[in-house]
C-alpha positions as CSV (number, residue, x, y, z in Angstrom):
1,M,21.8,30.5,19.1
2,K,21.1,26.7,18.8
3,V,20.8,26.5,15.1
4,G,23.6,28.5,13.5
5,H,24.2,27.9,9.8
6,V,21.6,25.7,8.0
7,P,22.8,24.7,4.5
8,V,20.2,23.7,2.0
9,I,20.8,20.3,0.4
10,A,19.6,19.9,-3.2
11,Y,16.5,17.8,-3.8
12,H,16.8,14.1,-3.9
13,R,13.8,11.7,-3.8
14,P,13.0,10.4,-0.3
15,G,15.2,7.5,0.6
16,D,17.8,8.3,-2.1
17,P,21.3,7.3,-0.7
18,A,22.7,10.3,-2.6
19,A,20.8,12.6,-0.1
20,A,22.6,11.0,2.8
21,Q,25.9,11.3,1.0
22,S,25.3,15.0,0.3
23,V,24.4,15.6,4.0
24,A,27.5,13.8,5.2
25,Q,29.7,15.8,2.8
26,T,28.1,19.0,3.9
27,I,28.7,18.2,7.6
28,A,32.3,17.3,6.9
29,R,32.9,20.5,4.8
30,Y,31.5,22.8,7.5
31,G,33.5,20.9,10.2
32,Q,36.7,21.2,8.3
33,A,36.1,24.9,7.9
34,G,35.7,25.2,11.7
35,T,32.0,26.0,11.5
36,P,30.2,22.9,12.7
37,I,26.5,22.7,11.9
38,R,23.5,21.4,13.8
39,A,21.0,21.2,10.9
40,V,20.5,21.0,7.2
41,M,17.4,21.8,5.1
42,L,16.5,19.1,2.5
43,E,15.1,21.0,-0.4
44,R,11.3,20.2,-0.7
45,L,11.5,17.7,2.2
46,G,12.3,19.7,5.3
47,P,14.8,20.0,8.1
48,N,17.1,17.5,9.7
49,V,18.7,18.4,13.0
50,W,21.0,16.7,15.5
51,H,22.6,17.5,18.8
52,D,24.2,16.0,21.9
53,S,20.8,14.8,23.2
54,L,17.3,14.3,22.0
55,A,16.1,17.2,24.1
56,A,18.8,19.5,22.6
57,A,17.9,18.4,19.1
58,M,14.3,19.1,19.7
59,A,15.2,22.6,21.0
60,T,17.2,23.2,17.9
61,L,14.3,22.1,15.7
62,E,11.9,24.3,17.6
63,E,14.2,27.3,17.2
64,L,14.6,26.6,13.5
65,K,10.9,26.4,13.0
66,E,10.3,29.6,14.9
67,T,13.0,31.5,13.0
68,A,11.4,30.3,9.7
69,R,8.0,31.4,10.9
70,L,9.2,34.8,11.8
71,L,11.0,35.2,8.5
72,S,7.9,34.2,6.6
73,L,5.8,36.8,8.5
74,S,8.4,39.6,8.0
75,A,7.7,42.2,5.4
76,H,11.4,42.0,4.3
77,A,14.3,39.8,5.1
78,P,16.5,41.1,7.9
79,E,20.1,42.1,7.3
80,P,22.5,39.3,8.1
81,L,24.4,39.7,11.4
82,T,27.9,41.0,11.3
83,D,30.9,38.8,12.2
84,P,31.3,40.7,15.5
85,Q,27.6,40.2,16.3
86,I,27.9,36.4,15.5
87,E,31.0,36.2,17.7
88,Q,29.2,37.9,20.6
89,L,26.4,35.3,20.3
90,R,29.0,32.5,20.3
91,Q,30.7,33.8,23.4
92,T,27.5,34.6,25.3
93,F,25.6,31.4,24.6
94,G,28.5,28.9,24.0
95,A,27.4,28.3,20.4
96,R,29.7,26.1,18.4
97,W,28.8,27.4,15.0
């Protein structure tokens, strides 16, 4: 409920300004589509998360790590949630994504 969509950003070497530009463009694209994001995964480098406070960002990162752990331990990938299921989560937990 804290993470939502997590786009993967193509690999750039650490510190490459093009990585920051790709992240900014992705944030803008999702925002314009009405589906704001709280995290991106930098290919081969790891996650970047943000939120309204440091504590909320840490909670988002923890949820992302736990979700990734559960997925890696699963025998098969779960089916994606349906649009009505996602909307129910948004309404119940006040998720913005």
